[in-house]
RODO-2510 file (C-alpha; in nm, 4 decimals, decimal comma):
residues 150
     n   res          X          Y          Z
     1     x     0,3665     1,7586    -0,4358
     2     x     0,1208     1,4875    -0,6663
     3     x    -0,0783     1,2615    -0,4884
     4     x    -0,2608     0,9301    -0,6044
     5     x    -0,5408     0,7969    -0,4232
     6     x    -0,8062     0,5311    -0,3878
     7     x    -1,0132     0,4297    -0,1154
     8     x    -1,2198     0,1310    -0,0757
     9     x    -1,5131    -0,0275     0,1946
    10     x    -1,3632    -0,3554     0,2903
    11     x    -1,6386    -0,5834     0,4864
    12     x    -1,3794    -0,7395     0,6988
    13     x    -1,2975    -0,6100     1,0359
    14     x    -0,9750    -0,3924     1,0843
    15     x    -0,8137    -0,6489     1,2278
    16     x    -0,8145    -0,9111     0,9236
    17     x    -0,7121    -0,5928     0,6846
    18     x    -0,4029    -0,5207     0,9428
    19     x    -0,3183    -0,8802     0,9201
    20     x    -0,2977    -0,9105     0,5491
    21     x    -0,1411    -0,5685     0,5436
    22     x     0,1125    -0,6573     0,7826
    23     x     0,2464    -1,0144     0,6618
    24     x     0,4961    -0,8788     0,4172
    25     x     0,6000    -1,2320     0,2962
    26     x     0,2258    -1,2658     0,1792
    27     x     0,2297    -0,9933    -0,0659
    28     x     0,3476    -1,2073    -0,3648
    29     x     0,0628    -1,4082    -0,2992
    30     x    -0,2214    -1,1484    -0,3693
    31     x    -0,0841    -0,8292    -0,4582
    32     x    -0,0564    -0,7631    -0,8119
    33     x     0,1324    -0,4331    -0,7696
    34     x     0,3677    -0,4493    -0,4900
    35     x     0,5225    -0,7738    -0,5536
    36     x     0,7667    -0,7806    -0,2720
    37     x     0,8446    -0,6386     0,0489
    38     x     1,1459    -0,7974     0,2649
    39     x     1,2420    -0,6288     0,5911
    40     x     1,1535    -0,6241     0,9220
    41     x     0,8615    -0,4416     0,9489
    42     x     0,9268    -0,2088     1,2170
    43     x     0,9129     0,2329     1,2664
    44     x     1,2194     0,3217     1,0774
    45     x     1,3207    -0,0094     0,9396
    46     x     1,4010    -0,0266     0,5815
    47     x     1,2321    -0,2806     0,3435
    48     x     1,3213    -0,3741    -0,0153
    49     x     1,0263    -0,3407    -0,2160
    50     x     0,9475    -0,4602    -0,5627
    51     x     0,6692    -0,3105    -0,7440
    52     x     0,4666    -0,3969    -1,0751
    53     x     0,2814    -0,0851    -1,2212
    54     x     0,0812    -0,1967    -1,4968
    55     x     0,1991    -0,1840    -1,8228
    56     x     0,5383    -0,0540    -1,7061
    57     x     0,8561    -0,1498    -1,5981
    58     x     0,8827    -0,3447    -1,2674
    59     x     1,0682    -0,1242    -0,9648
    60     x     1,2969    -0,1913    -0,7560
    61     x     1,3218     0,0362    -0,4455
    62     x     1,4210     0,0612    -0,0747
    63     x     1,2039     0,2286     0,1791
    64     x     1,1563     0,3152     0,5127
    65     x     0,9053     0,1981     0,7242
    66     x     0,7207     0,5792     0,8276
    67     x     0,4132     0,4966     1,0209
    68     x     0,3444     0,2023     1,1992
    69     x    -0,0095     0,2494     1,3936
    70     x    -0,1660    -0,0704     1,4657
    71     x    -0,4940    -0,1727     1,2871
    72     x    -0,5018     0,2419     1,1972
    73     x    -0,2029     0,3318     0,9652
    74     x     0,0916     0,1933     0,7773
    75     x     0,2975     0,4075     0,6123
    76     x     0,6560     0,3775     0,4348
    77     x     0,8618     0,6437     0,2278
    78     x     1,1503     0,6457    -0,0438
    79     x     1,3025     0,8074    -0,3532
    80     x     1,3965     0,7894    -0,6789
    81     x     1,7918     0,8095    -0,7701
    82     x     1,8658     1,0794    -0,4686
    83     x     1,5985     1,2296    -0,2394
    84     x     1,4626     1,5309    -0,3265
    85     x     1,4091     1,4753    -0,6970
    86     x     1,1129     1,2045    -0,6438
    87     x     1,0123     1,1168    -0,3070
    88     x     0,6812     0,9026    -0,2516
    89     x     0,5096     0,8436     0,0749
    90     x     0,2954     0,5481     0,0705
    91     x     0,0126     0,5219     0,3137
    92     x    -0,2993     0,2918     0,4403
    93     x    -0,5325     0,4422     0,6643
    94     x    -0,8069     0,1954     0,7844
    95     x    -1,1275     0,3695     0,9143
    96     x    -1,3493     0,1111     1,0896
    97     x    -1,7087     0,1601     1,0479
    98     x    -1,9797     0,1031     1,2467
    99     x    -2,1225    -0,1900     1,0591
   100     x    -1,7911    -0,3799     1,1513
   101     x    -1,5899    -0,2862     0,8235
   102     x    -1,3543    -0,0536     0,7362
   103     x    -1,2947     0,2213     0,5183
   104     x    -0,9512     0,1800     0,3806
   105     x    -0,7709     0,4764     0,1952
   106     x    -0,4550     0,4306     0,0032
   107     x    -0,2126     0,7339    -0,1090
   108     x     0,0983     0,8446    -0,2606
   109     x     0,2076     1,0708    -0,2043
   110     x     0,4945     1,2586    -0,4524
   111     x     0,7535     1,5107    -0,3527
   112     x     1,0666     1,6876    -0,5411
   113     x     1,1681     1,8313    -0,8533
   114     x     1,0846     1,6058    -1,0891
   115     x     0,7428     1,5925    -0,9766
   116     x     0,5889     1,8370    -1,2036
   117     x     0,7384     1,6975    -1,4906
   118     x     0,6628     1,3205    -1,3554
   119     x     0,3258     1,3315    -1,2951
   120     x     0,1960     1,1719    -1,6124
   121     x     0,4166     0,9077    -1,5546
   122     x     0,3303     0,9015    -1,1893
   123     x    -0,0059     0,8547    -1,2750
   124     x     0,0296     0,5044    -1,4205
   125     x     0,0329     0,3664    -1,0860
   126     x    -0,3038     0,4440    -1,0425
   127     x    -0,4531     0,1003    -1,2027
   128     x    -0,2206    -0,0983    -0,9819
   129     x    -0,3479     0,0765    -0,6353
   130     x    -0,7050    -0,0319    -0,7636
   131     x    -0,6317    -0,3507    -0,8613
   132     x    -0,4144    -0,3866    -0,5081
   133     x    -0,6811    -0,2485    -0,2621
   134     x    -0,9339    -0,5043    -0,4484
   135     x    -0,7198    -0,7879    -0,3871
   136     x    -0,7102    -0,6644    -0,0628
   137     x    -1,0301    -0,6661    -0,0144
   138     x    -1,1040    -1,0102    -0,1904
   139     x    -0,8331    -1,1655     0,0086
   140     x    -1,0129    -0,9340     0,4054
   141     x    -1,3545    -1,0797     0,2840
   142     x    -1,3190    -1,4347     0,1843
   143     x    -1,0836    -1,4308     0,5384
   144     x    -1,3585    -1,2567     0,7389
   145     x    -1,6382    -1,5259     0,6248
   146     x    -1,4146    -1,8431     0,6733
   147     x    -1,3715    -1,7256     1,0461
   148     x    -1,7437    -1,6271     1,0692
   149     x    -1,8332    -2,0119     0,9303
   150     x    -1,5322    -2,1992     1,1178
***
């Protein structure tokens, strides 16, 4: 198994962060890494995805929603070529903070036969995770500030 992990504190309530994470049609507006997620966001459903890792060719994939816990966790899983070669599971976990904000864990776990030889290639996606999480933070905090003033 190989894991890519990023964590970030977001000064916005879980409700707002969750709204942004689950508004799939809006991903192209704000997410520089996950450029497209199309399909019904429901447990077990398949989504068409388009990922843009920095400095690499775009990746198109089909992923399945494997966990959906409102304002807590969103996870999808997929594989490259055939199951068991390089399988990935991407999970967002929201941890509410006492001050009303959220600590976000963004984790991709890779398993399969090709993972040991593909580690350096897989790690090239890390800047994409960081950029996407920063963009999520910016969008959520802007929305939270707008809801406090309006």
